[in-house]
ChimeraX commands (.cxc) that place a marker at each C-alpha (Angstrom):
marker #1 position -24.50,-100.88,-150.33 radius 0.5
marker #1 position -22.78,-104.00,-151.00 radius 0.5
marker #1 position -20.57,-105.17,-148.01 radius 0.5
marker #1 position -19.48,-108.55,-148.38 radius 0.5
marker #1 position -17.05,-110.64,-145.54 radius 0.5
marker #1 position -13.58,-110.01,-145.85 radius 0.5
marker #1 position -10.96,-112.59,-145.35 radius 0.5
marker #1 position -13.75,-115.61,-143.39 radius 0.5
marker #1 position -10.70,-118.43,-143.60 radius 0.5
marker #1 position -8.83,-116.18,-141.28 radius 0.5
marker #1 position -12.15,-116.14,-138.68 radius 0.5
marker #1 position -14.02,-119.03,-137.03 radius 0.5
marker #1 position -17.17,-120.43,-138.18 radius 0.5
marker #1 position -18.96,-118.98,-134.90 radius 0.5
marker #1 position -17.35,-115.68,-136.05 radius 0.5
marker #1 position -18.20,-116.26,-139.56 radius 0.5
marker #1 position -22.05,-116.63,-138.73 radius 0.5
marker #1 position -22.08,-113.95,-136.16 radius 0.5
marker #1 position -20.70,-111.28,-138.64 radius 0.5
marker #1 position -23.00,-112.57,-141.28 radius 0.5
marker #1 position -26.10,-112.68,-139.03 radius 0.5
marker #1 position -26.78,-116.05,-139.44 radius 0.5
marker #1 position -27.17,-119.36,-137.38 radius 0.5
marker #1 position -26.44,-122.70,-138.16 radius 0.5
marker #1 position -30.71,-123.85,-138.56 radius 0.5
marker #1 position -30.44,-121.00,-141.22 radius 0.5
marker #1 position -31.95,-117.56,-142.04 radius 0.5
marker #1 position -35.58,-116.84,-142.24 radius 0.5
marker #1 position -37.65,-115.89,-145.38 radius 0.5
marker #1 position -37.65,-111.97,-144.13 radius 0.5
marker #1 position -33.83,-112.31,-144.02 radius 0.5
marker #1 position -33.18,-113.85,-147.09 radius 0.5
marker #1 position -35.54,-111.44,-148.96 radius 0.5
marker #1 position -33.59,-108.55,-147.34 radius 0.5
marker #1 position -30.21,-109.63,-148.42 radius 0.5
marker #1 position -31.20,-110.56,-151.86 radius 0.5
marker #1 position -32.37,-107.12,-152.12 radius 0.5
marker #1 position -28.38,-106.00,-150.82 radius 0.5
marker #1 position -26.42,-108.41,-152.59 radius 0.5
marker #1 position -28.24,-109.24,-155.61 radius 0.5
marker #1 position -28.94,-112.67,-157.15 radius 0.5
marker #1 position -26.01,-115.43,-157.02 radius 0.5
marker #1 position -25.27,-115.14,-160.58 radius 0.5
marker #1 position -22.34,-113.71,-163.21 radius 0.5
marker #1 position -23.74,-110.86,-165.19 radius 0.5
marker #1 position -23.88,-111.46,-168.48 radius 0.5
marker #1 position -21.66,-109.23,-171.06 radius 0.5
marker #1 position -23.46,-106.89,-173.29 radius 0.5
marker #1 position -23.58,-108.69,-176.63 radius 0.5
marker #1 position -22.31,-106.70,-179.79 radius 0.5
marker #1 position -24.61,-106.43,-182.67 radius 0.5
marker #1 position -24.34,-108.87,-185.39 radius 0.5
marker #1 position -23.52,-105.96,-188.18 radius 0.5
marker #1 position -20.60,-104.60,-185.88 radius 0.5
marker #1 position -19.21,-108.08,-185.77 radius 0.5
marker #1 position -19.43,-108.39,-189.45 radius 0.5
marker #1 position -18.07,-104.67,-190.15 radius 0.5
marker #1 position -14.94,-105.83,-187.72 radius 0.5
marker #1 position -13.99,-108.14,-189.88 radius 0.5
marker #1 position -13.11,-105.56,-193.07 radius 0.5
marker #1 position -11.76,-102.79,-191.14 radius 0.5
marker #1 position -8.03,-104.15,-191.68 radius 0.5
marker #1 position -5.48,-102.87,-193.74 radius 0.5
marker #1 position -5.26,-105.82,-196.21 radius 0.5
marker #1 position -8.80,-105.88,-196.66 radius 0.5
marker #1 position -9.17,-102.47,-197.88 radius 0.5
marker #1 position -5.92,-103.28,-200.49 radius 0.5
marker #1 position -8.01,-106.04,-201.88 radius 0.5
marker #1 position -11.22,-103.89,-202.22 radius 0.5
marker #1 position -8.80,-101.73,-204.17 radius 0.5
marker #1 position -7.98,-104.43,-206.34 radius 0.5
marker #1 position -11.28,-105.33,-207.02 radius 0.5
marker #1 position -12.48,-101.72,-208.08 radius 0.5
marker #1 position -9.43,-102.06,-210.22 radius 0.5
marker #1 position -9.84,-105.34,-212.13 radius 0.5
marker #1 position -13.41,-104.36,-212.64 radius 0.5
marker #1 position -12.57,-101.24,-214.52 radius 0.5
marker #1 position -9.92,-103.17,-216.64 radius 0.5
marker #1 position -12.47,-105.95,-216.87 radius 0.5
marker #1 position -10.77,-108.67,-215.46 radius 0.5
marker #1 position -13.80,-109.89,-213.67 radius 0.5
marker #1 position -12.59,-113.74,-212.95 radius 0.5
marker #1 position -9.81,-111.63,-211.02 radius 0.5
marker #1 position -12.88,-109.93,-209.40 radius 0.5
marker #1 position -14.33,-112.89,-208.56 radius 0.5
marker #1 position -11.13,-114.54,-206.73 radius 0.5
marker #1 position -10.76,-111.76,-204.83 radius 0.5
marker #1 position -14.35,-110.96,-203.87 radius 0.5
marker #1 position -13.91,-115.02,-202.47 radius 0.5
marker #1 position -10.69,-114.52,-200.47 radius 0.5
marker #1 position -12.45,-111.26,-198.48 radius 0.5
marker #1 position -15.50,-113.17,-198.21 radius 0.5
marker #1 position -13.94,-116.28,-196.81 radius 0.5
marker #1 position -11.46,-114.23,-194.30 radius 0.5
marker #1 position -14.65,-112.27,-192.84 radius 0.5
marker #1 position -16.28,-115.87,-192.47 radius 0.5
marker #1 position -13.52,-117.09,-190.48 radius 0.5
marker #1 position -13.03,-113.94,-188.11 radius 0.5
marker #1 position -17.05,-114.15,-187.43 radius 0.5
marker #1 position -16.64,-117.86,-186.23 radius 0.5
marker #1 position -13.49,-117.09,-184.39 radius 0.5
marker #1 position -15.52,-113.89,-182.71 radius 0.5
marker #1 position -18.20,-115.92,-181.77 radius 0.5
marker #1 position -16.16,-118.79,-180.02 radius 0.5
marker #1 position -14.38,-116.17,-177.85 radius 0.5
marker #1 position -17.75,-114.59,-177.30 radius 0.5
marker #1 position -18.52,-118.03,-175.46 radius 0.5
marker #1 position -15.60,-118.19,-173.43 radius 0.5
marker #1 position -18.14,-116.58,-170.72 radius 0.5
marker #1 position -20.52,-118.72,-171.67 radius 0.5
marker #1 position -19.10,-121.92,-171.29 radius 0.5
marker #1 position -17.24,-121.03,-167.86 radius 0.5
marker #1 position -21.01,-119.92,-166.33 radius 0.5
marker #1 position -21.94,-123.64,-167.89 radius 0.5
marker #1 position -19.95,-124.94,-164.67 radius 0.5
marker #1 position -22.23,-123.27,-161.90 radius 0.5
marker #1 position -24.82,-125.34,-160.54 radius 0.5
marker #1 position -28.45,-124.40,-160.73 radius 0.5
marker #1 position -30.14,-126.14,-157.93 radius 0.5
marker #1 position -28.45,-126.57,-154.49 radius 0.5
marker #1 position -29.57,-127.49,-150.48 radius 0.5
marker #1 position -29.99,-125.17,-148.38 radius 0.5
marker #1 position -30.82,-125.00,-144.76 radius 0.5
marker #1 position -33.53,-121.99,-144.01 radius 0.5
marker #1 position -35.82,-121.70,-140.82 radius 0.5
marker #1 position -34.24,-125.21,-139.80 radius 0.5
marker #1 position -35.54,-126.78,-142.29 radius 0.5
marker #1 position -33.35,-128.69,-145.41 radius 0.5
marker #1 position -34.61,-127.66,-148.53 radius 0.5
marker #1 position -33.79,-127.42,-152.62 radius 0.5
marker #1 position -33.87,-123.97,-153.78 radius 0.5
marker #1 position -32.40,-121.95,-156.69 radius 0.5
marker #1 position -28.96,-121.29,-156.49 radius 0.5
marker #1 position -29.47,-118.03,-157.66 radius 0.5
marker #1 position -31.44,-116.95,-154.62 radius 0.5
marker #1 position -28.45,-118.00,-152.22 radius 0.5
marker #1 position -27.20,-114.98,-150.15 radius 0.5
marker #1 position -24.21,-114.41,-147.68 radius 0.5
marker #1 position -25.30,-116.26,-144.40 radius 0.5
marker #1 position -27.12,-119.12,-146.28 radius 0.5
marker #1 position -25.99,-122.83,-144.71 radius 0.5
marker #1 position -25.60,-124.67,-147.94 radius 0.5
marker #1 position -25.20,-128.86,-147.22 radius 0.5
marker #1 position -22.87,-130.28,-150.13 radius 0.5
marker #1 position -22.53,-134.03,-150.63 radius 0.5
marker #1 position -20.53,-136.29,-152.84 radius 0.5
marker #1 position -21.39,-135.51,-156.35 radius 0.5
marker #1 position -22.50,-131.98,-155.67 radius 0.5
marker #1 position -21.07,-128.69,-157.26 radius 0.5
marker #1 position -20.53,-126.07,-155.19 radius 0.5
marker #1 position -23.22,-123.12,-155.61 radius 0.5
marker #1 position -21.59,-120.27,-154.07 radius 0.5
marker #1 position -17.84,-119.60,-151.79 radius 0.5
marker #1 position -18.51,-120.74,-148.31 radius 0.5
marker #1 position -16.83,-121.02,-145.04 radius 0.5
marker #1 position -16.75,-124.47,-143.72 radius 0.5
marker #1 position -18.63,-125.51,-140.70 radius 0.5
marker #1 position -18.76,-128.91,-140.68 radius 0.5
marker #1 position -17.03,-131.54,-142.62 radius 0.5
marker #1 position -16.85,-135.45,-142.65 radius 0.5
marker #1 position -14.81,-137.38,-145.05 radius 0.5
marker #1 position -14.92,-134.47,-147.65 radius 0.5
marker #1 position -12.81,-133.54,-150.72 radius 0.5
marker #1 position -13.20,-131.12,-153.38 radius 0.5
marker #1 position -11.91,-131.36,-156.61 radius 0.5
marker #1 position -10.50,-127.45,-157.26 radius 0.5
marker #1 position -8.69,-127.71,-160.81 radius 0.5
marker #1 position -11.41,-125.25,-162.50 radius 0.5
marker #1 position -9.76,-122.54,-160.18 radius 0.5
marker #1 position -6.30,-123.74,-159.25 radius 0.5
marker #1 position -5.42,-126.08,-161.76 radius 0.5
marker #1 position -4.37,-128.93,-159.34 radius 0.5
marker #1 position -5.97,-132.25,-160.08 radius 0.5
marker #1 position -5.99,-133.58,-156.53 radius 0.5
marker #1 position -8.83,-133.55,-154.57 radius 0.5
marker #1 position -8.39,-130.89,-151.52 radius 0.5
marker #1 position -9.52,-132.11,-148.19 radius 0.5
marker #1 position -11.77,-129.79,-146.23 radius 0.5
marker #1 position -12.49,-129.27,-142.80 radius 0.5
marker #1 position -13.21,-126.52,-140.05 radius 0.5
marker #1 position -9.74,-124.68,-138.95 radius 0.5
marker #1 position -8.66,-120.96,-138.59 radius 0.5
marker #1 position -6.25,-120.08,-141.42 radius 0.5
marker #1 position -3.38,-116.85,-141.10 radius 0.5
marker #1 position -4.97,-114.55,-143.14 radius 0.5
marker #1 position -2.08,-114.28,-145.71 radius 0.5
marker #1 position -2.49,-117.99,-147.32 radius 0.5
marker #1 position -2.31,-119.35,-150.94 radius 0.5
marker #1 position -5.58,-120.29,-152.48 radius 0.5
marker #1 position -4.95,-123.51,-152.78 radius 0.5
marker #1 position -3.88,-124.00,-149.03 radius 0.5
marker #1 position -7.48,-122.92,-147.84 radius 0.5
marker #1 position -9.16,-126.20,-146.36 radius 0.5
marker #1 position -11.49,-124.01,-144.74 radius 0.5
marker #1 position -13.08,-122.99,-147.78 radius 0.5
marker #1 position -15.14,-124.20,-150.66 radius 0.5
marker #1 position -15.56,-122.24,-153.66 radius 0.5
marker #1 position -18.03,-121.64,-156.28 radius 0.5
marker #1 position -17.97,-123.90,-159.91 radius 0.5
marker #1 position -15.46,-126.55,-157.52 radius 0.5
marker #1 position -16.69,-129.85,-157.26 radius 0.5
marker #1 position -17.28,-132.39,-154.07 radius 0.5
marker #1 position -15.56,-135.60,-154.54 radius 0.5
marker #1 position -16.20,-137.71,-151.26 radius 0.5
marker #1 position -17.57,-136.93,-148.26 radius 0.5
marker #1 position -20.32,-134.18,-146.83 radius 0.5
marker #1 position -19.81,-130.58,-145.76 radius 0.5
marker #1 position -21.86,-127.81,-143.97 radius 0.5
marker #1 position -20.71,-124.39,-144.98 radius 0.5
marker #1 position -22.16,-120.94,-144.68 radius 0.5
marker #1 position -22.30,-118.55,-147.69 radius 0.5
marker #1 position -19.52,-115.77,-147.63 radius 0.5
marker #1 position -19.71,-114.16,-151.12 radius 0.5
marker #1 position -22.27,-114.70,-153.82 radius 0.5
marker #1 position -22.38,-113.73,-157.97 radius 0.5
marker #1 position -19.71,-111.71,-159.56 radius 0.5
marker #1 position -18.05,-111.20,-156.16 radius 0.5
marker #1 position -16.87,-114.91,-155.54 radius 0.5
marker #1 position -13.62,-116.09,-156.67 radius 0.5
marker #1 position -15.13,-117.11,-160.36 radius 0.5
marker #1 position -17.09,-114.41,-160.77 radius 0.5
marker #1 position -13.98,-112.03,-159.95 radius 0.5
marker #1 position -11.95,-114.11,-162.74 radius 0.5
marker #1 position -14.99,-113.72,-165.16 radius 0.5
marker #1 position -15.00,-109.77,-164.68 radius 0.5
marker #1 position -11.65,-109.89,-165.69 radius 0.5
marker #1 position -11.98,-111.68,-168.64 radius 0.5
marker #1 position -14.46,-108.77,-169.97 radius 0.5
marker #1 position -11.66,-106.17,-169.34 radius 0.5
marker #1 position -8.96,-108.07,-171.12 radius 0.5
marker #1 position -7.86,-106.47,-174.36 radius 0.5
marker #1 position -7.33,-108.78,-177.27 radius 0.5
marker #1 position -4.04,-108.44,-178.48 radius 0.5
marker #1 position -3.37,-109.39,-181.90 radius 0.5
marker #1 position -1.75,-112.66,-183.12 radius 0.5
marker #1 position 2.05,-113.24,-184.73 radius 0.5
marker #1 position -0.12,-114.08,-187.68 radius 0.5
marker #1 position -1.92,-110.69,-187.88 radius 0.5
marker #1 position 0.84,-108.76,-187.22 radius 0.5
marker #1 position 2.78,-110.17,-189.83 radius 0.5
marker #1 position -0.41,-109.80,-192.40 radius 0.5
marker #1 position -0.61,-106.08,-191.40 radius 0.5
marker #1 position 2.72,-105.58,-192.20 radius 0.5
marker #1 position 2.55,-107.51,-195.31 radius 0.5
marker #1 position -0.36,-105.38,-196.26 radius 0.5
marker #1 position 1.68,-102.03,-195.44 radius 0.5
marker #1 position 4.40,-103.07,-197.25 radius 0.5
marker #1 position 2.20,-104.06,-200.00 radius 0.5
marker #1 position 0.17,-100.85,-200.09 radius 0.5
marker #1 position 3.64,-98.67,-200.21 radius 0.5
marker #1 position 5.33,-101.14,-203.39 radius 0.5
marker #1 position 1.84,-100.12,-204.86 radius 0.5
marker #1 position 1.70,-95.90,-204.12 radius 0.5
marker #1 position 5.60,-96.31,-205.55 radius 0.5
marker #1 position 4.70,-97.85,-208.82 radius 0.5
marker #1 position 1.54,-95.64,-209.44 radius 0.5
marker #1 position 3.93,-92.52,-208.67 radius 0.5
marker #1 position 6.47,-94.08,-210.70 radius 0.5
marker #1 position 4.23,-94.89,-213.73 radius 0.5
marker #1 position 2.66,-91.42,-213.57 radius 0.5
marker #1 position 6.17,-89.52,-213.61 radius 0.5
marker #1 position 7.31,-91.26,-216.02 radius 0.5
marker #1 position 7.88,-90.00,-220.07 radius 0.5
marker #1 position 4.50,-90.72,-221.62 radius 0.5
marker #1 position 5.82,-93.31,-224.55 radius 0.5
marker #1 position 7.12,-95.12,-221.24 radius 0.5
marker #1 position 3.66,-95.10,-219.75 radius 0.5
marker #1 position 2.11,-96.00,-222.80 radius 0.5
marker #1 position 4.75,-99.28,-223.13 radius 0.5
marker #1 position 4.08,-100.28,-219.63 radius 0.5
marker #1 position 0.47,-100.03,-220.00 radius 0.5
marker #1 position 0.45,-102.64,-222.72 radius 0.5
marker #1 position 2.98,-104.91,-221.21 radius 0.5
marker #1 position 0.72,-104.86,-217.84 radius 0.5
marker #1 position -2.62,-105.28,-219.73 radius 0.5
marker link #1:1,2 radius 0.2
marker link #1:2,3 radius 0.2
marker link #1:3,4 radius 0.2
marker link #1:4,5 radius 0.2
marker link #1:5,6 radius 0.2
marker link #1:6,7 radius 0.2
marker link #1:7,8 radius 0.2
marker link #1:8,9 radius 0.2
marker link #1:9,10 radius 0.2
marker link #1:10,11 radius 0.2
marker link #1:11,12 radius 0.2
marker link #1:12,13 radius 0.2
marker link #1:13,14 radius 0.2
marker link #1:14,15 radius 0.2
marker link #1:15,16 radius 0.2
marker link #1:16,17 radius 0.2
marker link #1:17,18 radius 0.2
marker link #1:18,19 radius 0.2
marker link #1:19,20 radius 0.2
marker link #1:20,21 radius 0.2
marker link #1:21,22 radius 0.2
marker link #1:22,23 radius 0.2
marker link #1:23,24 radius 0.2
marker link #1:24,25 radius 0.2
marker link #1:25,26 radius 0.2
marker link #1:26,27 radius 0.2
marker link #1:27,28 radius 0.2
marker link #1:28,29 radius 0.2
marker link #1:29,30 radius 0.2
marker link #1:30,31 radius 0.2
marker link #1:31,32 radius 0.2
marker link #1:32,33 radius 0.2
marker link #1:33,34 radius 0.2
marker link #1:34,35 radius 0.2
marker link #1:35,36 radius 0.2
marker link #1:36,37 radius 0.2
marker link #1:37,38 radius 0.2
marker link #1:38,39 radius 0.2
marker link #1:39,40 radius 0.2
marker link #1:40,41 radius 0.2
marker link #1:41,42 radius 0.2
marker link #1:42,43 radius 0.2
marker link #1:43,44 radius 0.2
marker link #1:44,45 radius 0.2
marker link #1:45,46 radius 0.2
marker link #1:46,47 radius 0.2
marker link #1:47,48 radius 0.2
marker link #1:48,49 radius 0.2
marker link #1:49,50 radius 0.2
marker link #1:50,51 radius 0.2
marker link #1:51,52 radius 0.2
marker link #1:52,53 radius 0.2
marker link #1:53,54 radius 0.2
marker link #1:54,55 radius 0.2
marker link #1:55,56 radius 0.2
marker link #1:56,57 radius 0.2
marker link #1:57,58 radius 0.2
marker link #1:58,59 radius 0.2
marker link #1:59,60 radius 0.2
marker link #1:60,61 radius 0.2
marker link #1:61,62 radius 0.2
marker link #1:62,63 radius 0.2
marker link #1:63,64 radius 0.2
marker link #1:64,65 radius 0.2
marker link #1:65,66 radius 0.2
marker link #1:66,67 radius 0.2
marker link #1:67,68 radius 0.2
marker link #1:68,69 radius 0.2
marker link #1:69,70 radius 0.2
marker link #1:70,71 radius 0.2
marker link #1:71,72 radius 0.2
marker link #1:72,73 radius 0.2
marker link #1:73,74 radius 0.2
marker link #1:74,75 radius 0.2
marker link #1:75,76 radius 0.2
marker link #1:76,77 radius 0.2
marker link #1:77,78 radius 0.2
marker link #1:78,79 radius 0.2
marker link #1:79,80 radius 0.2
marker link #1:80,81 radius 0.2
marker link #1:81,82 radius 0.2
marker link #1:82,83 radius 0.2
marker link #1:83,84 radius 0.2
marker link #1:84,85 radius 0.2
marker link #1:85,86 radius 0.2
marker link #1:86,87 radius 0.2
marker link #1:87,88 radius 0.2
marker link #1:88,89 radius 0.2
marker link #1:89,90 radius 0.2
marker link #1:90,91 radius 0.2
marker link #1:91,92 radius 0.2
marker link #1:92,93 radius 0.2
marker link #1:93,94 radius 0.2
marker link #1:94,95 radius 0.2
marker link #1:95,96 radius 0.2
marker link #1:96,97 radius 0.2
marker link #1:97,98 radius 0.2
marker link #1:98,99 radius 0.2
marker link #1:99,100 radius 0.2
marker link #1:100,101 radius 0.2
marker link #1:101,102 radius 0.2
marker link #1:102,103 radius 0.2
marker link #1:103,104 radius 0.2
marker link #1:104,105 radius 0.2
marker link #1:105,106 radius 0.2
marker link #1:106,107 radius 0.2
marker link #1:107,108 radius 0.2
marker link #1:108,109 radius 0.2
marker link #1:109,110 radius 0.2
marker link #1:110,111 radius 0.2
marker link #1:111,112 radius 0.2
marker link #1:112,113 radius 0.2
marker link #1:113,114 radius 0.2
marker link #1:114,115 radius 0.2
marker link #1:115,116 radius 0.2
marker link #1:116,117 radius 0.2
marker link #1:117,118 radius 0.2
marker link #1:118,119 radius 0.2
marker link #1:119,120 radius 0.2
marker link #1:120,121 radius 0.2
marker link #1:121,122 radius 0.2
marker link #1:122,123 radius 0.2
marker link #1:123,124 radius 0.2
marker link #1:124,125 radius 0.2
marker link #1:125,126 radius 0.2
marker link #1:126,127 radius 0.2
marker link #1:127,128 radius 0.2
marker link #1:128,129 radius 0.2
marker link #1:129,130 radius 0.2
marker link #1:130,131 radius 0.2
marker link #1:131,132 radius 0.2
marker link #1:132,133 radius 0.2
marker link #1:133,134 radius 0.2
marker link #1:134,135 radius 0.2
marker link #1:135,136 radius 0.2
marker link #1:136,137 radius 0.2
marker link #1:137,138 radius 0.2
marker link #1:138,139 radius 0.2
marker link #1:139,140 radius 0.2
marker link #1:140,141 radius 0.2
marker link #1:141,142 radius 0.2
marker link #1:142,143 radius 0.2
marker link #1:143,144 radius 0.2
marker link #1:144,145 radius 0.2
marker link #1:145,146 radius 0.2
marker link #1:146,147 radius 0.2
marker link #1:147,148 radius 0.2
marker link #1:148,149 radius 0.2
marker link #1:149,150 radius 0.2
marker link #1:150,151 radius 0.2
marker link #1:151,152 radius 0.2
marker link #1:152,153 radius 0.2
marker link #1:153,154 radius 0.2
marker link #1:154,155 radius 0.2
marker link #1:155,156 radius 0.2
marker link #1:156,157 radius 0.2
marker link #1:157,158 radius 0.2
marker link #1:158,159 radius 0.2
marker link #1:159,160 radius 0.2
marker link #1:160,161 radius 0.2
marker link #1:161,162 radius 0.2
marker link #1:162,163 radius 0.2
marker link #1:163,164 radius 0.2
marker link #1:164,165 radius 0.2
marker link #1:165,166 radius 0.2
marker link #1:166,167 radius 0.2
marker link #1:167,168 radius 0.2
marker link #1:168,169 radius 0.2
marker link #1:169,170 radius 0.2
marker link #1:170,171 radius 0.2
marker link #1:171,172 radius 0.2
marker link #1:172,173 radius 0.2
marker link #1:173,174 radius 0.2
marker link #1:174,175 radius 0.2
marker link #1:175,176 radius 0.2
marker link #1:176,177 radius 0.2
marker link #1:177,178 radius 0.2
marker link #1:178,179 radius 0.2
marker link #1:179,180 radius 0.2
marker link #1:180,181 radius 0.2
marker link #1:181,182 radius 0.2
marker link #1:182,183 radius 0.2
marker link #1:183,184 radius 0.2
marker link #1:184,185 radius 0.2
marker link #1:185,186 radius 0.2
marker link #1:186,187 radius 0.2
marker link #1:187,188 radius 0.2
marker link #1:188,189 radius 0.2
marker link #1:189,190 radius 0.2
marker link #1:190,191 radius 0.2
marker link #1:191,192 radius 0.2
marker link #1:192,193 radius 0.2
marker link #1:193,194 radius 0.2
marker link #1:194,195 radius 0.2
marker link #1:195,196 radius 0.2
marker link #1:196,197 radius 0.2
marker link #1:197,198 radius 0.2
marker link #1:198,199 radius 0.2
marker link #1:199,200 radius 0.2
marker link #1:200,201 radius 0.2
marker link #1:201,202 radius 0.2
marker link #1:202,203 radius 0.2
marker link #1:203,204 radius 0.2
marker link #1:204,205 radius 0.2
marker link #1:205,206 radius 0.2
marker link #1:206,207 radius 0.2
marker link #1:207,208 radius 0.2
marker link #1:208,209 radius 0.2
marker link #1:209,210 radius 0.2
marker link #1:210,211 radius 0.2
marker link #1:211,212 radius 0.2
marker link #1:212,213 radius 0.2
marker link #1:213,214 radius 0.2
marker link #1:214,215 radius 0.2
marker link #1:215,216 radius 0.2
marker link #1:216,217 radius 0.2
marker link #1:217,218 radius 0.2
marker link #1:218,219 radius 0.2
marker link #1:219,220 radius 0.2
marker link #1:220,221 radius 0.2
marker link #1:221,222 radius 0.2
marker link #1:222,223 radius 0.2
marker link #1:223,224 radius 0.2
marker link #1:224,225 radius 0.2
marker link #1:225,226 radius 0.2
marker link #1:226,227 radius 0.2
marker link #1:227,228 radius 0.2
marker link #1:228,229 radius 0.2
marker link #1:229,230 radius 0.2
marker link #1:230,231 radius 0.2
marker link #1:231,232 radius 0.2
marker link #1:232,233 radius 0.2
marker link #1:233,234 radius 0.2
marker link #1:234,235 radius 0.2
marker link #1:235,236 radius 0.2
marker link #1:236,237 radius 0.2
marker link #1:237,238 radius 0.2
marker link #1:238,239 radius 0.2
marker link #1:239,240 radius 0.2
marker link #1:240,241 radius 0.2
marker link #1:241,242 radius 0.2
marker link #1:242,243 radius 0.2
marker link #1:243,244 radius 0.2
marker link #1:244,245 radius 0.2
marker link #1:245,246 radius 0.2
marker link #1:246,247 radius 0.2
marker link #1:247,248 radius 0.2
marker link #1:248,249 radius 0.2
marker link #1:249,250 radius 0.2
marker link #1:250,251 radius 0.2
marker link #1:251,252 radius 0.2
marker link #1:252,253 radius 0.2
marker link #1:253,254 radius 0.2
marker link #1:254,255 radius 0.2
marker link #1:255,256 radius 0.2
marker link #1:256,257 radius 0.2
marker link #1:257,258 radius 0.2
marker link #1:258,259 radius 0.2
marker link #1:259,260 radius 0.2
marker link #1:260,261 radius 0.2
marker link #1:261,262 radius 0.2
marker link #1:262,263 radius 0.2
marker link #1:263,264 radius 0.2
marker link #1:264,265 radius 0.2
marker link #1:265,266 radius 0.2
marker link #1:266,267 radius 0.2
marker link #1:267,268 radius 0.2
marker link #1:268,269 radius 0.2
marker link #1:269,270 radius 0.2
marker link #1:270,271 radius 0.2
marker link #1:271,272 radius 0.2
marker link #1:272,273 radius 0.2
marker link #1:273,274 radius 0.2
marker link #1:274,275 radius 0.2
view
């Protein structure tokens, strides 16, 4: 059962270390293995990819496309082959544009994951070593220097002239100073000067911090998870095209009914004028 430390910014560094079962000289290999089994890898799970055929079919699931397909059939039966080719080209171009947009949308999470580091410096068994960031666990002691990306959410133990750019999370372009201090539990994200967050960037100084959360439980991980749950709403253009398609369908049905119910001689003259 996962049990991450809550509100580490409201605790002293010693209390955080104690609650995480860690120490300043780092975890032992056996402790790391146990925590990896408990908390899992320090990664954001990949969303299930939609099959290509489903994405393609989705582009044709549109009322306007249905009307155009019906127009293709009618044009073919009435031997208007140029119209057939033109309408089919419009349908295929529309599907291609939709397919490209779909792949770009699914690439949003991949772009987010590109912000995450692959290697990091960590103290384990009293020795500084470089490990895969995926293997970080709560309680690990990480060492950050100017130019490093932060590999996990962590509570600052020691900081010297440290500043971190958190624009990827807060939108604030000015680097934030970091130091060991205790904050009230209720405090804004941008004011947590004793925390460093995954996907942010150290612009100056050096930091020693204890990892508090990893993977999907980090702030950036929660943002990525929320992106997967967002239901995409139709754009204003899509709403207008749907409305136009419905109006076209109503006009087409009304015209067809009028033609079918009109006197025979009127139907013949109307047919000749149209075709």
